[in-house]
N, C-alpha and C positions, 0 to 999 in steps of 0.2 A: 859160088855156093859156099856157105859156111859149113865147116866140118867140126865135129866134136874134137876137142883137144885137151891137152894136159891141164891148161890153165882153168878150164871150166870145172874139171874135177877138183882141182886145188881149191877153187872157190866154194864148192860144196863142203869140203872138209873145213875150210875156214869158217863157213857159216855155221856149221854144227858146233865146232869148238867155241866160237864166239857166243853161241846160244847158251852153252853150259857155263860159260864164264860171265854171262850177263854183260857182254860187250858188243861193240860193232865189229863186223868182219872187215879186214883190210879191203880196199878197193880191188875189184877184179882186174886181171891182166889180159883181158880180151875185149874186143870191140863190140859195141852195141849192134844188134840186128834183130829181126823178127823171124822166129821159126817155131814150129811145134817141137816139143821136147819132152823127154822123160828123165827122171833121176831114179836110179836103182841102187839100193844098199844090199849087200850080202855080207854074211858073217862066215869067217873061216876059222874052224876050231880043230886043233890037233892035226893039222895038215890034211884034213878031209876036204871034200868038195864044198865050195861055197854054198851056203844056204840063204835063200831069200829072206831079208828082214824088212823090206819095204820097197815099193815101186809105185810111183804116182807121177803123172805128167799131164800134158794137154795135147789134144789132136789139132787144136787151133793155134795159129801163129801167135807168139807172145814175145815181148821184149826179152832177149836172152838173159840180160843181167838180172832183172827182176824175177823172171821165170825160174832161172836156175836157183836163185836164192830162196824163192818161195817153195819150190818143189824139193829142194834139198831138205828143208825142215819138215814139210808135209809128209814126204815119203818116210822120213826117219821117225817121226813122232805121231803121225795121225793116219797111218795105213791101218784100217780097221781089222785087217786080217792078222795083225801082230801087235804085241805090246810095244809101247814106245821104246826106242833104243836108249839104253842107259849110258851114262858117261863112261862107265868102266868097260863098255864093249868096244870103245873106239879102237884100241890096238888090234882088234880082230876083224875090223871092217874093211871091205873094199867097196868102192863106189864107181858106178858107170853113168856117164852122161850120154844120152842118145839124142841126136838131132834128126828129125824126120823130114824126108824129102820125097819127091816123085810120086805124089798121090795119083792113082789110076783106078777107074771103075772096072771091076773084073766082069767077065762074061757069066761066070757062075761060081759056085763055092769051091771048085777045084782049080780055078784059073789063077794060080799063084805058085811060086816056087819056095820050098822049104829052105830056110836060112837066108834066102835073098829078100823075101818080102815079109813085112809085117802085114797083118790083116785086121780090118775092122768089119764086123758084121752088124747089120741092122735088120730087124724083122718085127712083124706083128705077132704078139703072143696069141695063139689061137684060143687059149683058155680064158685069158683076162682081157683080151682086146687092147692091150697096151703095147707101146713100142719099146723094144729092148735093143740094147747095143752093147758091144764089148770089143776089146782089142787085145792082141798079143803082138809084142815086138818081134822083129825078124829072127832073133836067136832062140825064142822060146821053144818052138816045135822041135828044132834040132836038139836042143839041150835035153828035152824030155824024151827024145827018141820016138816021137809020134809020126804016124802017117798024116796025110792031109786031112783025111776024114776024122781021125782021132783028134787032131787039133781043132777042127771045126766043132766037133761034138763037145769038147771041153770048153770051147769058147761060148757055145750055146748055154752050157751050165753056168759059166762065169757071169753071163748076162742076167742070171736070176731065174731062168726058165726051168721048171721042174717037171714038165709034161713029157710025153713020149717023144723021142727024136726019131723022125721018119725021113725017108728019102724025099717025100713031099715037102716037109719042113725045110730040109737042106736046100732044095731047089728054089724055095721062096726067099732065101736069104739075099739081101743086097750086100755084096762084098766089095770093099775098097781095099786095094793093096797099096803098100808104100815101101820105101826103102829107108835106110838110116845109116848114119855114120856114128860110131861110138868110141869112147875112150874110157878105159878102166884103170884104176890106180888103187893099190892097197895102202892102208894107213902108214905102213913103214916107208913106202915110197914118198908119200906126202911129207912125212917127217924129214926125210933126206932132202927133198925139194926146199922145204922151209929153211933148213939149216944152211943150205948152199946159197939161197937167194936173200935171206934176211939175217943170217949170221947167228941165229939161235933156234933151238927146237921150239915147236909150239908148246905152250904151257897150259895145262888144264888146272885151273884154280879150284874148280868145284869137284867134290867127290860124289855128290848126288845130283841128279838131273833136275832141271826146272822145266815145267811145261806151260 
């Protein structure tokens, strides 16, 4: 099984730096494989808790090299919940790559463990008769301090459903649980890595971002 590792996060930073510089990123230092994955960017300011700046990925298996490259940029620049990450934010960023594994169909909406499992819900919107779905990675519920039911209710809202949340609706959810490996690196650690491996720090030529 492939696990998230340092080189995958380095490739995310390489990809974002190359984007701002209008260059190609150096070739990645990990092997090709097929896995579902997510890339998460957070921003750390004045020693506070990291704040989410973008998180996008795929629940379907994708080529890791192309997938990590695509989602590094998509989550940084095109997460509709946030403005695009600016080049001058780089020194404050930390990046996490999550590789998803062990998909299982749960018996009901409570059949999962906080911190161990990520969850995917699917259900039919009783108001609009449309299918809705949403996911949270394994660390989200624990980071937010939610109970299982609070996490489920938040996920129902994330799916775009605005009607009443009832026990009947919760029991109708189709829930898939999964696990993940993840690796997190701050920009300063990335700079140290690049200096050590390539002999010089990454250079940001552009002062303003390109989208």
